[in-house]
Biotite code that builds the C-alpha atoms (Angstrom):
import biotite.structure as struc

atoms = struc.array([
    struc.Atom([99.112, 105.509, 121.361], chain_id="A", res_id=1, res_name="UNK", atom_name="CA", element="C"),
    struc.Atom([96.677, 108.191, 120.675], chain_id="A", res_id=2, res_name="UNK", atom_name="CA", element="C"),
    struc.Atom([97.222, 108.201, 116.453], chain_id="A", res_id=3, res_name="UNK", atom_name="CA", element="C"),
    struc.Atom([98.718, 105.132, 114.885], chain_id="A", res_id=4, res_name="UNK", atom_name="CA", element="C"),
    struc.Atom([98.517, 105.047, 111.323], chain_id="A", res_id=5, res_name="UNK", atom_name="CA", element="C"),
    struc.Atom([99.230, 108.193, 109.520], chain_id="A", res_id=6, res_name="UNK", atom_name="CA", element="C"),
    struc.Atom([102.542, 106.994, 108.456], chain_id="A", res_id=7, res_name="UNK", atom_name="CA", element="C"),
    struc.Atom([104.430, 103.336, 108.149], chain_id="A", res_id=8, res_name="UNK", atom_name="CA", element="C"),
    struc.Atom([107.621, 102.659, 110.729], chain_id="A", res_id=9, res_name="UNK", atom_name="CA", element="C"),
    struc.Atom([108.674, 100.836, 108.063], chain_id="A", res_id=10, res_name="UNK", atom_name="CA", element="C"),
    struc.Atom([109.150, 102.474, 104.967], chain_id="A", res_id=11, res_name="UNK", atom_name="CA", element="C"),
    struc.Atom([110.521, 100.025, 101.479], chain_id="A", res_id=12, res_name="UNK", atom_name="CA", element="C"),
    struc.Atom([110.786, 101.950, 97.982], chain_id="A", res_id=13, res_name="UNK", atom_name="CA", element="C"),
    struc.Atom([108.464, 100.783, 95.692], chain_id="A", res_id=14, res_name="UNK", atom_name="CA", element="C"),
    struc.Atom([109.630, 98.287, 93.135], chain_id="A", res_id=15, res_name="UNK", atom_name="CA", element="C"),
    struc.Atom([108.234, 100.849, 90.178], chain_id="A", res_id=16, res_name="UNK", atom_name="CA", element="C"),
    struc.Atom([107.910, 104.230, 92.048], chain_id="A", res_id=17, res_name="UNK", atom_name="CA", element="C"),
    struc.Atom([106.006, 106.917, 89.782], chain_id="A", res_id=18, res_name="UNK", atom_name="CA", element="C"),
    struc.Atom([107.848, 110.191, 89.247], chain_id="A", res_id=19, res_name="UNK", atom_name="CA", element="C"),
    struc.Atom([105.896, 113.207, 90.450], chain_id="A", res_id=20, res_name="UNK", atom_name="CA", element="C"),
    struc.Atom([105.025, 115.481, 87.545], chain_id="A", res_id=21, res_name="UNK", atom_name="CA", element="C"),
    struc.Atom([105.743, 118.810, 87.228], chain_id="A", res_id=22, res_name="UNK", atom_name="CA", element="C"),
    struc.Atom([103.433, 121.481, 88.164], chain_id="A", res_id=23, res_name="UNK", atom_name="CA", element="C"),
    struc.Atom([103.301, 125.246, 88.084], chain_id="A", res_id=24, res_name="UNK", atom_name="CA", element="C"),
    struc.Atom([104.184, 126.707, 92.130], chain_id="A", res_id=25, res_name="UNK", atom_name="CA", element="C"),
    struc.Atom([101.733, 129.114, 93.131], chain_id="A", res_id=26, res_name="UNK", atom_name="CA", element="C"),
    struc.Atom([102.783, 132.071, 95.087], chain_id="A", res_id=27, res_name="UNK", atom_name="CA", element="C"),
    struc.Atom([103.708, 132.158, 98.183], chain_id="A", res_id=28, res_name="UNK", atom_name="CA", element="C"),
    struc.Atom([101.159, 134.619, 99.686], chain_id="A", res_id=29, res_name="UNK", atom_name="CA", element="C"),
    struc.Atom([99.117, 132.351, 101.474], chain_id="A", res_id=30, res_name="UNK", atom_name="CA", element="C"),
    struc.Atom([101.865, 130.451, 103.627], chain_id="A", res_id=31, res_name="UNK", atom_name="CA", element="C"),
    struc.Atom([103.750, 133.827, 104.557], chain_id="A", res_id=32, res_name="UNK", atom_name="CA", element="C"),
    struc.Atom([100.384, 134.628, 106.278], chain_id="A", res_id=33, res_name="UNK", atom_name="CA", element="C"),
    struc.Atom([100.716, 131.615, 107.816], chain_id="A", res_id=34, res_name="UNK", atom_name="CA", element="C"),
    struc.Atom([104.604, 131.895, 109.152], chain_id="A", res_id=35, res_name="UNK", atom_name="CA", element="C"),
    struc.Atom([104.258, 135.379, 109.967], chain_id="A", res_id=36, res_name="UNK", atom_name="CA", element="C"),
    struc.Atom([100.980, 134.715, 112.222], chain_id="A", res_id=37, res_name="UNK", atom_name="CA", element="C"),
    struc.Atom([102.378, 131.415, 114.307], chain_id="A", res_id=38, res_name="UNK", atom_name="CA", element="C"),
    struc.Atom([102.400, 131.272, 117.875], chain_id="A", res_id=39, res_name="UNK", atom_name="CA", element="C"),
    struc.Atom([104.791, 128.941, 120.682], chain_id="A", res_id=40, res_name="UNK", atom_name="CA", element="C"),
    struc.Atom([103.502, 126.484, 122.811], chain_id="A", res_id=41, res_name="UNK", atom_name="CA", element="C"),
    struc.Atom([106.088, 125.941, 124.819], chain_id="A", res_id=42, res_name="UNK", atom_name="CA", element="C"),
    struc.Atom([106.217, 122.678, 127.373], chain_id="A", res_id=43, res_name="UNK", atom_name="CA", element="C"),
    struc.Atom([102.875, 121.637, 126.323], chain_id="A", res_id=44, res_name="UNK", atom_name="CA", element="C"),
    struc.Atom([101.921, 118.859, 128.381], chain_id="A", res_id=45, res_name="UNK", atom_name="CA", element="C"),
    struc.Atom([100.794, 115.486, 126.840], chain_id="A", res_id=46, res_name="UNK", atom_name="CA", element="C"),
    struc.Atom([99.823, 112.915, 129.296], chain_id="A", res_id=47, res_name="UNK", atom_name="CA", element="C"),
    struc.Atom([103.193, 111.416, 129.828], chain_id="A", res_id=48, res_name="UNK", atom_name="CA", element="C"),
    struc.Atom([104.979, 112.990, 127.011], chain_id="A", res_id=49, res_name="UNK", atom_name="CA", element="C"),
    struc.Atom([108.233, 114.220, 127.690], chain_id="A", res_id=50, res_name="UNK", atom_name="CA", element="C"),
    struc.Atom([108.615, 117.568, 126.286], chain_id="A", res_id=51, res_name="UNK", atom_name="CA", element="C"),
    struc.Atom([111.725, 120.144, 125.434], chain_id="A", res_id=52, res_name="UNK", atom_name="CA", element="C"),
    struc.Atom([111.599, 123.798, 124.024], chain_id="A", res_id=53, res_name="UNK", atom_name="CA", element="C"),
    struc.Atom([112.658, 124.222, 120.376], chain_id="A", res_id=54, res_name="UNK", atom_name="CA", element="C"),
    struc.Atom([114.677, 126.636, 118.525], chain_id="A", res_id=55, res_name="UNK", atom_name="CA", element="C"),
    struc.Atom([112.852, 129.638, 116.286], chain_id="A", res_id=56, res_name="UNK", atom_name="CA", element="C"),
    struc.Atom([109.944, 128.145, 114.181], chain_id="A", res_id=57, res_name="UNK", atom_name="CA", element="C"),
    struc.Atom([110.529, 130.708, 111.549], chain_id="A", res_id=58, res_name="UNK", atom_name="CA", element="C"),
    struc.Atom([114.377, 129.518, 111.404], chain_id="A", res_id=59, res_name="UNK", atom_name="CA", element="C"),
    struc.Atom([113.106, 126.387, 110.695], chain_id="A", res_id=60, res_name="UNK", atom_name="CA", element="C"),
    struc.Atom([111.273, 126.843, 108.095], chain_id="A", res_id=61, res_name="UNK", atom_name="CA", element="C"),
    struc.Atom([112.861, 127.116, 104.368], chain_id="A", res_id=62, res_name="UNK", atom_name="CA", element="C"),
    struc.Atom([111.314, 128.368, 100.852], chain_id="A", res_id=63, res_name="UNK", atom_name="CA", element="C"),
    struc.Atom([109.453, 125.693, 99.347], chain_id="A", res_id=64, res_name="UNK", atom_name="CA", element="C"),
    struc.Atom([108.341, 127.741, 96.122], chain_id="A", res_id=65, res_name="UNK", atom_name="CA", element="C"),
    struc.Atom([110.623, 125.930, 93.437], chain_id="A", res_id=66, res_name="UNK", atom_name="CA", element="C"),
    struc.Atom([109.391, 122.494, 95.152], chain_id="A", res_id=67, res_name="UNK", atom_name="CA", element="C"),
    struc.Atom([106.449, 120.663, 92.913], chain_id="A", res_id=68, res_name="UNK", atom_name="CA", element="C"),
    struc.Atom([103.355, 121.473, 93.830], chain_id="A", res_id=69, res_name="UNK", atom_name="CA", element="C"),
    struc.Atom([101.065, 118.400, 94.807], chain_id="A", res_id=70, res_name="UNK", atom_name="CA", element="C"),
    struc.Atom([97.621, 118.739, 94.169], chain_id="A", res_id=71, res_name="UNK", atom_name="CA", element="C"),
    struc.Atom([95.009, 116.274, 96.125], chain_id="A", res_id=72, res_name="UNK", atom_name="CA", element="C"),
    struc.Atom([91.672, 116.148, 97.030], chain_id="A", res_id=73, res_name="UNK", atom_name="CA", element="C"),
    struc.Atom([90.985, 119.555, 99.173], chain_id="A", res_id=74, res_name="UNK", atom_name="CA", element="C"),
    struc.Atom([94.603, 120.371, 99.610], chain_id="A", res_id=75, res_name="UNK", atom_name="CA", element="C"),
    struc.Atom([97.658, 120.912, 98.124], chain_id="A", res_id=76, res_name="UNK", atom_name="CA", element="C"),
    struc.Atom([101.453, 120.128, 99.687], chain_id="A", res_id=77, res_name="UNK", atom_name="CA", element="C"),
    struc.Atom([104.897, 120.696, 98.189], chain_id="A", res_id=78, res_name="UNK", atom_name="CA", element="C"),
    struc.Atom([106.805, 118.101, 97.621], chain_id="A", res_id=79, res_name="UNK", atom_name="CA", element="C"),
    struc.Atom([110.999, 117.546, 98.510], chain_id="A", res_id=80, res_name="UNK", atom_name="CA", element="C"),
    struc.Atom([113.112, 117.103, 95.133], chain_id="A", res_id=81, res_name="UNK", atom_name="CA", element="C"),
    struc.Atom([113.903, 113.707, 94.307], chain_id="A", res_id=82, res_name="UNK", atom_name="CA", element="C"),
    struc.Atom([111.121, 112.379, 96.602], chain_id="A", res_id=83, res_name="UNK", atom_name="CA", element="C"),
    struc.Atom([109.281, 109.744, 94.611], chain_id="A", res_id=84, res_name="UNK", atom_name="CA", element="C"),
    struc.Atom([105.464, 109.050, 94.282], chain_id="A", res_id=85, res_name="UNK", atom_name="CA", element="C"),
    struc.Atom([104.051, 106.285, 95.806], chain_id="A", res_id=86, res_name="UNK", atom_name="CA", element="C"),
    struc.Atom([100.138, 107.009, 95.390], chain_id="A", res_id=87, res_name="UNK", atom_name="CA", element="C"),
    struc.Atom([99.776, 104.118, 93.747], chain_id="A", res_id=88, res_name="UNK", atom_name="CA", element="C"),
    struc.Atom([96.549, 102.105, 94.685], chain_id="A", res_id=89, res_name="UNK", atom_name="CA", element="C"),
    struc.Atom([98.373, 99.054, 95.890], chain_id="A", res_id=90, res_name="UNK", atom_name="CA", element="C"),
    struc.Atom([100.517, 101.773, 98.273], chain_id="A", res_id=91, res_name="UNK", atom_name="CA", element="C"),
    struc.Atom([97.449, 103.036, 100.098], chain_id="A", res_id=92, res_name="UNK", atom_name="CA", element="C"),
    struc.Atom([97.143, 100.340, 102.562], chain_id="A", res_id=93, res_name="UNK", atom_name="CA", element="C"),
    struc.Atom([98.833, 101.683, 105.991], chain_id="A", res_id=94, res_name="UNK", atom_name="CA", element="C"),
    struc.Atom([100.683, 99.320, 108.012], chain_id="A", res_id=95, res_name="UNK", atom_name="CA", element="C"),
    struc.Atom([102.565, 99.683, 111.255], chain_id="A", res_id=96, res_name="UNK", atom_name="CA", element="C"),
    struc.Atom([101.137, 103.043, 112.840], chain_id="A", res_id=97, res_name="UNK", atom_name="CA", element="C"),
    struc.Atom([103.476, 106.192, 113.746], chain_id="A", res_id=98, res_name="UNK", atom_name="CA", element="C"),
    struc.Atom([100.425, 108.089, 115.145], chain_id="A", res_id=99, res_name="UNK", atom_name="CA", element="C"),
    struc.Atom([97.827, 107.045, 117.716], chain_id="A", res_id=100, res_name="UNK", atom_name="CA", element="C"),
    struc.Atom([94.725, 105.152, 117.415], chain_id="A", res_id=101, res_name="UNK", atom_name="CA", element="C"),
    struc.Atom([92.337, 108.098, 116.783], chain_id="A", res_id=102, res_name="UNK", atom_name="CA", element="C"),
    struc.Atom([93.641, 108.162, 113.247], chain_id="A", res_id=103, res_name="UNK", atom_name="CA", element="C"),
    struc.Atom([93.550, 104.737, 111.606], chain_id="A", res_id=104, res_name="UNK", atom_name="CA", element="C"),
    struc.Atom([93.069, 105.587, 107.877], chain_id="A", res_id=105, res_name="UNK", atom_name="CA", element="C"),
    struc.Atom([92.450, 103.128, 105.621], chain_id="A", res_id=106, res_name="UNK", atom_name="CA", element="C"),
    struc.Atom([94.215, 105.149, 102.621], chain_id="A", res_id=107, res_name="UNK", atom_name="CA", element="C"),
    struc.Atom([96.540, 107.724, 102.039], chain_id="A", res_id=108, res_name="UNK", atom_name="CA", element="C"),
    struc.Atom([95.259, 110.759, 99.993], chain_id="A", res_id=109, res_name="UNK", atom_name="CA", element="C"),
    struc.Atom([99.178, 111.209, 99.310], chain_id="A", res_id=110, res_name="UNK", atom_name="CA", element="C"),
    struc.Atom([102.446, 109.673, 99.712], chain_id="A", res_id=111, res_name="UNK", atom_name="CA", element="C"),
    struc.Atom([105.959, 110.402, 98.847], chain_id="A", res_id=112, res_name="UNK", atom_name="CA", element="C"),
    struc.Atom([109.084, 108.761, 100.005], chain_id="A", res_id=113, res_name="UNK", atom_name="CA", element="C"),
    struc.Atom([113.062, 109.163, 99.615], chain_id="A", res_id=114, res_name="UNK", atom_name="CA", element="C"),
    struc.Atom([114.961, 107.313, 97.096], chain_id="A", res_id=115, res_name="UNK", atom_name="CA", element="C"),
    struc.Atom([115.959, 104.787, 100.442], chain_id="A", res_id=116, res_name="UNK", atom_name="CA", element="C"),
    struc.Atom([112.631, 104.970, 101.348], chain_id="A", res_id=117, res_name="UNK", atom_name="CA", element="C"),
    struc.Atom([113.983, 106.264, 105.198], chain_id="A", res_id=118, res_name="UNK", atom_name="CA", element="C"),
    struc.Atom([111.778, 109.398, 104.636], chain_id="A", res_id=119, res_name="UNK", atom_name="CA", element="C"),
    struc.Atom([108.468, 109.959, 103.945], chain_id="A", res_id=120, res_name="UNK", atom_name="CA", element="C"),
    struc.Atom([105.654, 112.425, 103.186], chain_id="A", res_id=121, res_name="UNK", atom_name="CA", element="C"),
    struc.Atom([102.100, 111.569, 103.878], chain_id="A", res_id=122, res_name="UNK", atom_name="CA", element="C"),
    struc.Atom([98.727, 113.142, 103.509], chain_id="A", res_id=123, res_name="UNK", atom_name="CA", element="C"),
    struc.Atom([95.298, 111.372, 105.473], chain_id="A", res_id=124, res_name="UNK", atom_name="CA", element="C"),
    struc.Atom([92.364, 112.772, 105.547], chain_id="A", res_id=125, res_name="UNK", atom_name="CA", element="C"),
    struc.Atom([89.449, 111.383, 107.990], chain_id="A", res_id=126, res_name="UNK", atom_name="CA", element="C"),
    struc.Atom([86.127, 112.508, 109.153], chain_id="A", res_id=127, res_name="UNK", atom_name="CA", element="C"),
    struc.Atom([86.624, 114.989, 112.337], chain_id="A", res_id=128, res_name="UNK", atom_name="CA", element="C"),
    struc.Atom([83.967, 112.972, 114.111], chain_id="A", res_id=129, res_name="UNK", atom_name="CA", element="C"),
    struc.Atom([85.918, 110.089, 113.739], chain_id="A", res_id=130, res_name="UNK", atom_name="CA", element="C"),
    struc.Atom([89.077, 111.931, 115.731], chain_id="A", res_id=131, res_name="UNK", atom_name="CA", element="C"),
    struc.Atom([86.415, 113.529, 118.085], chain_id="A", res_id=132, res_name="UNK", atom_name="CA", element="C"),
    struc.Atom([82.731, 112.362, 119.063], chain_id="A", res_id=133, res_name="UNK", atom_name="CA", element="C"),
    struc.Atom([80.697, 115.114, 117.748], chain_id="A", res_id=134, res_name="UNK", atom_name="CA", element="C"),
    struc.Atom([77.619, 115.606, 116.499], chain_id="A", res_id=135, res_name="UNK", atom_name="CA", element="C"),
    struc.Atom([77.940, 118.725, 115.149], chain_id="A", res_id=136, res_name="UNK", atom_name="CA", element="C"),
    struc.Atom([80.177, 119.135, 111.495], chain_id="A", res_id=137, res_name="UNK", atom_name="CA", element="C"),
    struc.Atom([83.649, 120.540, 112.665], chain_id="A", res_id=138, res_name="UNK", atom_name="CA", element="C"),
    struc.Atom([84.730, 123.783, 110.562], chain_id="A", res_id=139, res_name="UNK", atom_name="CA", element="C"),
    struc.Atom([88.010, 124.392, 111.791], chain_id="A", res_id=140, res_name="UNK", atom_name="CA", element="C"),
    struc.Atom([90.474, 122.269, 113.805], chain_id="A", res_id=141, res_name="UNK", atom_name="CA", element="C"),
    struc.Atom([89.553, 124.731, 116.859], chain_id="A", res_id=142, res_name="UNK", atom_name="CA", element="C"),
    struc.Atom([86.494, 122.592, 117.038], chain_id="A", res_id=143, res_name="UNK", atom_name="CA", element="C"),
    struc.Atom([88.254, 119.348, 117.934], chain_id="A", res_id=144, res_name="UNK", atom_name="CA", element="C"),
    struc.Atom([90.069, 121.678, 121.034], chain_id="A", res_id=145, res_name="UNK", atom_name="CA", element="C"),
    struc.Atom([92.755, 123.954, 121.707], chain_id="A", res_id=146, res_name="UNK", atom_name="CA", element="C"),
    struc.Atom([96.618, 123.281, 121.045], chain_id="A", res_id=147, res_name="UNK", atom_name="CA", element="C"),
    struc.Atom([97.292, 121.653, 124.229], chain_id="A", res_id=148, res_name="UNK", atom_name="CA", element="C"),
    struc.Atom([93.913, 119.720, 123.906], chain_id="A", res_id=149, res_name="UNK", atom_name="CA", element="C"),
    struc.Atom([94.024, 118.042, 120.093], chain_id="A", res_id=150, res_name="UNK", atom_name="CA", element="C"),
    struc.Atom([97.271, 117.093, 120.587], chain_id="A", res_id=151, res_name="UNK", atom_name="CA", element="C"),
    struc.Atom([95.995, 114.124, 122.950], chain_id="A", res_id=152, res_name="UNK", atom_name="CA", element="C"),
    struc.Atom([94.617, 113.745, 119.228], chain_id="A", res_id=153, res_name="UNK", atom_name="CA", element="C"),
    struc.Atom([98.164, 113.924, 117.067], chain_id="A", res_id=154, res_name="UNK", atom_name="CA", element="C"),
    struc.Atom([100.556, 113.207, 119.370], chain_id="A", res_id=155, res_name="UNK", atom_name="CA", element="C"),
    struc.Atom([101.540, 109.881, 120.649], chain_id="A", res_id=156, res_name="UNK", atom_name="CA", element="C"),
    struc.Atom([101.829, 109.358, 124.369], chain_id="A", res_id=157, res_name="UNK", atom_name="CA", element="C"),
    struc.Atom([105.248, 108.759, 125.505], chain_id="A", res_id=158, res_name="UNK", atom_name="CA", element="C"),
    struc.Atom([106.416, 110.620, 122.793], chain_id="A", res_id=159, res_name="UNK", atom_name="CA", element="C"),
    struc.Atom([109.349, 113.590, 123.186], chain_id="A", res_id=160, res_name="UNK", atom_name="CA", element="C"),
    struc.Atom([107.684, 116.795, 121.712], chain_id="A", res_id=161, res_name="UNK", atom_name="CA", element="C"),
    struc.Atom([109.671, 119.503, 120.254], chain_id="A", res_id=162, res_name="UNK", atom_name="CA", element="C"),
    struc.Atom([107.156, 122.109, 119.680], chain_id="A", res_id=163, res_name="UNK", atom_name="CA", element="C"),
    struc.Atom([103.440, 122.818, 119.081], chain_id="A", res_id=164, res_name="UNK", atom_name="CA", element="C"),
    struc.Atom([101.743, 126.012, 117.326], chain_id="A", res_id=165, res_name="UNK", atom_name="CA", element="C"),
    struc.Atom([98.349, 127.457, 116.419], chain_id="A", res_id=166, res_name="UNK", atom_name="CA", element="C"),
    struc.Atom([98.555, 129.319, 112.999], chain_id="A", res_id=167, res_name="UNK", atom_name="CA", element="C"),
    struc.Atom([95.907, 131.173, 111.636], chain_id="A", res_id=168, res_name="UNK", atom_name="CA", element="C"),
    struc.Atom([95.908, 131.514, 107.444], chain_id="A", res_id=169, res_name="UNK", atom_name="CA", element="C"),
    struc.Atom([93.710, 134.587, 106.198], chain_id="A", res_id=170, res_name="UNK", atom_name="CA", element="C"),
    struc.Atom([91.176, 133.698, 103.806], chain_id="A", res_id=171, res_name="UNK", atom_name="CA", element="C"),
    struc.Atom([88.573, 134.870, 101.919], chain_id="A", res_id=172, res_name="UNK", atom_name="CA", element="C"),
    struc.Atom([85.671, 134.160, 104.598], chain_id="A", res_id=173, res_name="UNK", atom_name="CA", element="C"),
    struc.Atom([87.599, 134.350, 107.690], chain_id="A", res_id=174, res_name="UNK", atom_name="CA", element="C"),
    struc.Atom([90.838, 133.122, 109.038], chain_id="A", res_id=175, res_name="UNK", atom_name="CA", element="C"),
    struc.Atom([91.441, 129.071, 109.224], chain_id="A", res_id=176, res_name="UNK", atom_name="CA", element="C"),
    struc.Atom([93.685, 127.620, 112.339], chain_id="A", res_id=177, res_name="UNK", atom_name="CA", element="C"),
    struc.Atom([96.241, 124.967, 111.317], chain_id="A", res_id=178, res_name="UNK", atom_name="CA", element="C"),
    struc.Atom([97.755, 122.961, 114.013], chain_id="A", res_id=179, res_name="UNK", atom_name="CA", element="C"),
    struc.Atom([101.479, 122.565, 113.920], chain_id="A", res_id=180, res_name="UNK", atom_name="CA", element="C"),
    struc.Atom([103.754, 119.506, 116.163], chain_id="A", res_id=181, res_name="UNK", atom_name="CA", element="C"),
    struc.Atom([107.219, 118.395, 116.019], chain_id="A", res_id=182, res_name="UNK", atom_name="CA", element="C"),
    struc.Atom([107.825, 115.188, 118.233], chain_id="A", res_id=183, res_name="UNK", atom_name="CA", element="C"),
    struc.Atom([109.921, 112.389, 118.628], chain_id="A", res_id=184, res_name="UNK", atom_name="CA", element="C"),
    struc.Atom([108.733, 108.596, 119.233], chain_id="A", res_id=185, res_name="UNK", atom_name="CA", element="C"),
    struc.Atom([110.350, 105.067, 118.458], chain_id="A", res_id=186, res_name="UNK", atom_name="CA", element="C"),
    struc.Atom([113.282, 106.295, 117.175], chain_id="A", res_id=187, res_name="UNK", atom_name="CA", element="C"),
    struc.Atom([110.906, 108.331, 114.382], chain_id="A", res_id=188, res_name="UNK", atom_name="CA", element="C"),
    struc.Atom([111.070, 112.388, 114.632], chain_id="A", res_id=189, res_name="UNK", atom_name="CA", element="C"),
    struc.Atom([107.676, 113.831, 112.828], chain_id="A", res_id=190, res_name="UNK", atom_name="CA", element="C"),
    struc.Atom([106.632, 117.167, 111.415], chain_id="A", res_id=191, res_name="UNK", atom_name="CA", element="C"),
    struc.Atom([103.325, 117.376, 111.673], chain_id="A", res_id=192, res_name="UNK", atom_name="CA", element="C"),
    struc.Atom([100.293, 119.484, 109.885], chain_id="A", res_id=193, res_name="UNK", atom_name="CA", element="C"),
    struc.Atom([96.580, 119.376, 110.694], chain_id="A", res_id=194, res_name="UNK", atom_name="CA", element="C"),
    struc.Atom([93.411, 121.519, 109.418], chain_id="A", res_id=195, res_name="UNK", atom_name="CA", element="C"),
    struc.Atom([90.126, 120.936, 109.177], chain_id="A", res_id=196, res_name="UNK", atom_name="CA", element="C"),
    struc.Atom([87.624, 121.765, 106.471], chain_id="A", res_id=197, res_name="UNK", atom_name="CA", element="C"),
    struc.Atom([83.717, 120.837, 105.915], chain_id="A", res_id=198, res_name="UNK", atom_name="CA", element="C"),
    struc.Atom([84.124, 117.909, 108.990], chain_id="A", res_id=199, res_name="UNK", atom_name="CA", element="C"),
    struc.Atom([86.860, 116.752, 107.498], chain_id="A", res_id=200, res_name="UNK", atom_name="CA", element="C"),
    struc.Atom([90.214, 116.242, 109.230], chain_id="A", res_id=201, res_name="UNK", atom_name="CA", element="C"),
    struc.Atom([93.288, 116.864, 106.721], chain_id="A", res_id=202, res_name="UNK", atom_name="CA", element="C"),
    struc.Atom([96.348, 116.081, 108.002], chain_id="A", res_id=203, res_name="UNK", atom_name="CA", element="C"),
    struc.Atom([99.903, 115.952, 106.591], chain_id="A", res_id=204, res_name="UNK", atom_name="CA", element="C"),
    struc.Atom([102.909, 114.583, 108.131], chain_id="A", res_id=205, res_name="UNK", atom_name="CA", element="C"),
    struc.Atom([106.838, 114.439, 107.354], chain_id="A", res_id=206, res_name="UNK", atom_name="CA", element="C"),
    struc.Atom([109.078, 111.710, 109.576], chain_id="A", res_id=207, res_name="UNK", atom_name="CA", element="C"),
    struc.Atom([112.331, 110.339, 109.147], chain_id="A", res_id=208, res_name="UNK", atom_name="CA", element="C"),
    struc.Atom([114.994, 108.390, 111.573], chain_id="A", res_id=209, res_name="UNK", atom_name="CA", element="C"),
    struc.Atom([116.018, 110.426, 114.512], chain_id="A", res_id=210, res_name="UNK", atom_name="CA", element="C"),
    struc.Atom([119.408, 109.895, 113.297], chain_id="A", res_id=211, res_name="UNK", atom_name="CA", element="C"),
    struc.Atom([118.474, 111.784, 109.933], chain_id="A", res_id=212, res_name="UNK", atom_name="CA", element="C"),
    struc.Atom([117.135, 114.932, 111.502], chain_id="A", res_id=213, res_name="UNK", atom_name="CA", element="C"),
    struc.Atom([120.061, 116.878, 111.560], chain_id="A", res_id=214, res_name="UNK", atom_name="CA", element="C"),
    struc.Atom([120.627, 117.147, 108.650], chain_id="A", res_id=215, res_name="UNK", atom_name="CA", element="C"),
    struc.Atom([117.262, 116.897, 106.604], chain_id="A", res_id=216, res_name="UNK", atom_name="CA", element="C"),
    struc.Atom([114.610, 117.793, 108.870], chain_id="A", res_id=217, res_name="UNK", atom_name="CA", element="C"),
    struc.Atom([114.672, 121.575, 107.762], chain_id="A", res_id=218, res_name="UNK", atom_name="CA", element="C"),
    struc.Atom([113.344, 120.145, 104.466], chain_id="A", res_id=219, res_name="UNK", atom_name="CA", element="C"),
    struc.Atom([111.127, 117.736, 105.996], chain_id="A", res_id=220, res_name="UNK", atom_name="CA", element="C"),
    struc.Atom([109.345, 120.148, 108.322], chain_id="A", res_id=221, res_name="UNK", atom_name="CA", element="C"),
    struc.Atom([109.019, 122.663, 105.065], chain_id="A", res_id=222, res_name="UNK", atom_name="CA", element="C"),
    struc.Atom([107.000, 119.902, 103.829], chain_id="A", res_id=223, res_name="UNK", atom_name="CA", element="C"),
    struc.Atom([104.394, 119.307, 105.863], chain_id="A", res_id=224, res_name="UNK", atom_name="CA", element="C"),
    struc.Atom([103.913, 123.206, 106.624], chain_id="A", res_id=225, res_name="UNK", atom_name="CA", element="C"),
    struc.Atom([103.464, 123.477, 103.169], chain_id="A", res_id=226, res_name="UNK", atom_name="CA", element="C"),
    struc.Atom([99.962, 121.627, 103.247], chain_id="A", res_id=227, res_name="UNK", atom_name="CA", element="C"),
    struc.Atom([97.420, 124.423, 102.381], chain_id="A", res_id=228, res_name="UNK", atom_name="CA", element="C"),
    struc.Atom([93.308, 123.580, 102.451], chain_id="A", res_id=229, res_name="UNK", atom_name="CA", element="C"),
    struc.Atom([91.881, 124.663, 99.444], chain_id="A", res_id=230, res_name="UNK", atom_name="CA", element="C"),
])
């Protein structure tokens, strides 16, 4: 595995989960730029990973404007309705991993789960030089390589890759690139979005059992794509 600890393979609802605070949603203009600028990578080879084509990306994203917006350390993300906040200090420690060996965070920057704990939305922040050895501070995720090259960091070998996309967002000082991957491994389906800011990689992932993805995949994919670097 290449990236093994952003999300746990086994999720359990907390004994006393915190409710998500009601935060004011912002506009969708920034996110709409992201979606309309997306590009599709078809049949992206990742070591021994199997791949298959995906349906239209835009048709697989819903409007999240009405969802609560969580603000973390240098990022924001929309949280699906009825998800519970798991970001108590006791819940930060990562357990069994889903992503590969080069991303083993000790803490979650944010973590939310469905009431039964089977669906999880998480964010981790890692120094980019821990993902790829370099003496230069990464300014953009493209500094970690192309969409195909960076997949070796973010997608475990042996996964079934459904799609990968490079997405550009216009910001005050230019454009920021986000990488999106959707894949399945060990009966878990994952939608992942990663970006880099000032030498730190911010990685959002939404996961659910493969058996639940047909019903809830649109919601979880939309949550992952809503991650924005601030």
